[in-house]
N, C-alpha and C positions, 0 to 999 in steps of 0.2 A: 730378428735372425735375421740377415743376407747368406746364401747359400747360391754360389757358385755348381752348375751339374755339367760335366762333360761330357759328350757321348762319344759312340765311332764317327756316327754317319746318318743323313736323314734317311732313316730304313724302317720300313715296317719289323721290326726285329725286336726279340724279346727285350733287351736291355735296355732299348732305344722308347718302346712307346711304356714301360716299367717305370722308367725315368722320368722321362712326362707327365707321365698319371701321379705318381708320386711326389712331381715339384705341384700341380694341381692344390693337391691337399695342405703340401706345403703354404699356397700362398689364401688359400683360402681361409686356413689356423692364423693367415695375420702377418706371415713373412715374405722375404721379397725373394725370388727367385729369377735366377738367368740363366738361361739351357743353349750353349755352342756345343755345336758339332764338330767334329776335327774333317772329316770329310761331308763334302757337298752332297746332294741326294734329293731327289724328288719328290719322298712321300712328305708328305702334308700332318707331320705326327702331330698326337691328341694335347699341345701345349692352349687352353683356354685361355683367351684374352690376351697372351702374347706370342710371339712371334719365334720358333728354334732358329739361334741366331747362329752363324758358321765361320770357323776360320778359312776353311774353303784350299787345305791344303793339298799336296799333290800328294798321294802315298806312296810313291817311290824314292821320296825324300824323308819317310817317316823317320831315320835314324839319324840322320844328318840334315834336319831340318831347321835350322838357325834361326832365320826367320820364323816360321811357329812357333817356338819356343820361346821368343820377343813378343811374340803380335799376344801371346795367352800372357805376358807377365805386364804386358800395358793394359790388358782387360781388366786383370785381379788391381792394377794397381788405379786404376780407375771406378770401379766398384767398390772395390776392397770387403770382401765376403767375409764374413765369418768363418765360414767352410769353405773349401774346393775340395769335389765328392766328383773323383772318375770312374764311372761306369763302366768296367769292363774293355777287353782289346786294347788301344791303342791308345787309348786316354792314359795309362797310366803311363807310358813311356815318355806321353809331352808334357804332361803335368811334373812329374821327375825330374825330366830333364829343365824344364823351363825354370822351376824353382832352384835346381842345383847352380844355372849359371847365372842366374838373374835375381837370385837371394832374398824373394819374397817369403815371408815369416807366415802367410797363413795357416792355420790349418789342414791337414790333405787326406781325406779318407778314400781308401778304394774298396769299390764294391766286387767282392768276385763271387761271378755268376757263376762257373763253371768248373772243372779239374783241369787244376791246374800241371798236373802230370802228363794231363793228353797231350799236354802243349810244351813243356819242358823236356827233352828227351835225350840234350845233349850237354858234355860240363860248360858249353861255353854261353849255353842257354838258362843254364841253372845260374852260372853267372852274375849273369845281365838281369836277371830279374833276380837275384838277392841285392844287387844291386840295389832293383828301383824300390823293392818293398820295406828295406832298410831308411827308407826316406819317407815313410809316411807315418801318421799319427796314429793312425786307427785302421783295421779292416772289417768290411762287414760282406760274412758270403751269407749265397741265398740258402745255405742247408745247411745240415750238420755234418754234411759227406763231402761236401764242399770243403766246409772248415777241415775235418779230419784231413782231408787230401791233401791240406795247403800248410797245414800245419805237420804234418808227414813228411815233408820236401822238404821244407824251412821253418825250424823246429824252434827260430826267434817269435815266429809269428802266433805263438801258441796265445799268448797272454795279451795279446792286441786285435787278436779274433772275434771277435760277436756274431749272433749269425740272427738274419730275418730274414724271414720268407717273403716272395713276393704274393700279391693277390686279387683280388679281381674286386671291379669297378659295382656299384648298388644299381645301374641304372637299369630301369621296365625293357626288356628287348621284344619289339612285337616286326623284327625286320621282316620284309616282304622274301618269300621262298626264292633263292638266290638262282637255283636249280632249273634247267630246260623244261619242256612240258614233258618229254621222252624219257626224261629220269626220275618222273618222279612217281614211279611203279616200280621200279627197281628200287635195291638195298645199297646206301649208299656209305662208302667207307673215306672217311676226309681223312688227310694229312696236315698238318702247316709246319713248315720250317724251311729255312733256308737252305739248298741245294747241296751242302759240304758234306765230306764225308762221315763227320758225328752225327748226322744224321741218318745214315743208313737207307737212303733211298734205293739203292740194289737189293738190300735185303727186302725194302716196302715190298718191291715190285715182283720177287719170289716168292714172296708169301701170298702176294695177289694171285700169282700163277695158281697156286695149292684150292686158295678159296674156291676162285671162278669156275673149277675143273668141278666140284662141288657144289657150288650154287651158283648158275650161269647168270644170273639176274643179280649180276652183282657189277659195282662199279667204286670205282677208286678216283678220290679227285685229291689233288695236290696242290697246294697252295703255296707260295714262296717262289725265289728268284735263287739266282747263285753261278757258281762255278761250274758246277756237275750239271743244269739242266738240262744242256744237248745232250749230255750221254744218257743221259737214266732218258731220252724222250729215246737214243736208237737203240736201249735194252728195250721196250716196252715196242717199238715196230719188229724188235729182231725176234720176240717172245709174241709177235701176231694179239698184240693187244691191244692196242691203239683204240678200237671202237670202244674200249671198257675204261681204258684207264685218262681223265683227264686232266689239265696244266692251266690252275687258273690265274697262274702271275701272283704280282704280289700285290693285298686284299687290304684297303686303309682298316676295314673294319671288317673280320671274319664273321663274327656275333650269327650273323643269317646264315651262313654255312655251317657252323654250331647247333644253333638251332633246327637244322634240316636234315640234316645226316643222323646216320642210324649210329655210327659209332666210331671212336677214335682211335687209330693204330698209329703209333708211336716207337715203333722198334728202335732207337736211337743207339747209338755205340757208347757214348759219355752226354750225361746234364747235369745241372746243378740241380736247378727247383722248375721245371718248365710253365711257365706261366697258362699254357693253351692245356696243360692237364686240369689243374686250378678252374680255370674257364668252363673248360667241358664237365667236369664236375658240376660245377656253380649251375648250369644250364641242364643240367641230367641227360649228356650225356656219353653212354657209356665205354669206357678208356680202356684199352689191352694195352700193357705197354712193356719195352724190358725192364727189369729190378736192375738200374745203373744208379749210378750219382745217387741225388735224394729223393726218387719218384719215391723210393717205399716208405716215405717219411710221410706221404700223405695218399699213398693207392697201399690199398693191401685185399683181402679175399675179401671183404667188408662192405669195400668203396671201389672193384672194377677190377682187373684183371694182371696180376704180375706173374711176367714170364722171367725163365733163364735168362739171359743176355745169350744172344747168336740162335735159340730152340727155335727153327723157324716152325715146324714140325707141330709144338706144341702151342706156339704163335695164331697159327694157322687152325687150328681147333680151338680154341679159345673165342676168338674171333664167331666162325662155325656155329659155337657152340650158342652163345649171345645173342647170334642172328635169327636162330631156330628157337628159343624159348627166353625172349630178353626176362633179364632181370631186375626187378624192376625196385625189390626192396634193394639191390647194391647202390642204384641212382639215387634210391631215397635217403638213401647213410651219405650217400658221398656228398649229396646237394646238404645235409647237416651240419656234415663235418667244416666245408667251407664254409659256410655262413656263420658257423661261430668262429671259427681259426683265423680266415685267410680272406679277408674285406680291407682293403687298402685305406682306407678311413683309420682305420685304427693302426694298420701299420706303418703309416707318415707316422704316429706318436710315437712308436718305439725308435725310427729315423733320428727327431726331433730329443728324444732323450739320452742317445749317442753322440750326438751334435753340441748337444748346454755341457756333456762329459769333458768332453776335449776343448771346446771352443779356448 
């Protein structure tokens, strides 16, 4: 089977990284896969023995990019994929508009990796997304919560939507400790995610301010890039936390940070099913997260700390509780859950089953 995967950009973001991991497993199962990004980027994504190619389109023209649509149509004409998969963000627009204007017939799957209602706010955006979604052959949502959110917003998607989660790679992790020597005796709190409003970095900093008042030997480490990064730096400085909050930028493989931290913080305002939670659980790193999106489908009282959205006091209390009295039973249970149900090697077979059904 030939599969064409479309991603937003060459960047270290969950949707792009998972797409490449999935593609690696599809290739190892004997299928031919090409991965194209809509926009170029500097990230060296983990696509083994192949290169992520790019259309290198200007983002400013994403609604009127005739050249981008025709370039994609030419790629499809040449590669002749059995399946075209659009992986979140602008990939759906490019794929559908290319198919609409140039009339290619290859089956199109949309991977829904978040909660559509967070972004579809106006009647106009609703109409646009309805137009796009009515022109795909199947939808694969990352969680039941993502599926239900989409189906409520667009009821016609109900019968065409399946749920396939993200997973972990089964590599052996023995990375060197990435933290500076002066951090070794500190409690290290970690967050991995783009600096966007849905990741709630303002909330992360405010929660950390509560934590450090009661546990001064604590550090907050932030991995990621994004439009709000400078504003978050300013917030950190305004709260006089700059000696305890560290910005690491984009990291090709954050595994060493996950291995060497004491806890993962994820007070997101919206999520599909974040891969970083699954990865942390697999690496036996405690997780404290807001109960949003599909997080409760993997994280619960036996596997971590699930906090009501926007309850910063309870979030800080859970972090402090875990730092003071680490719950080994939680992390062991979390590891077993991920090991049994969330391996990318098996998840790739679930994607293949859907591909074969609609081919």
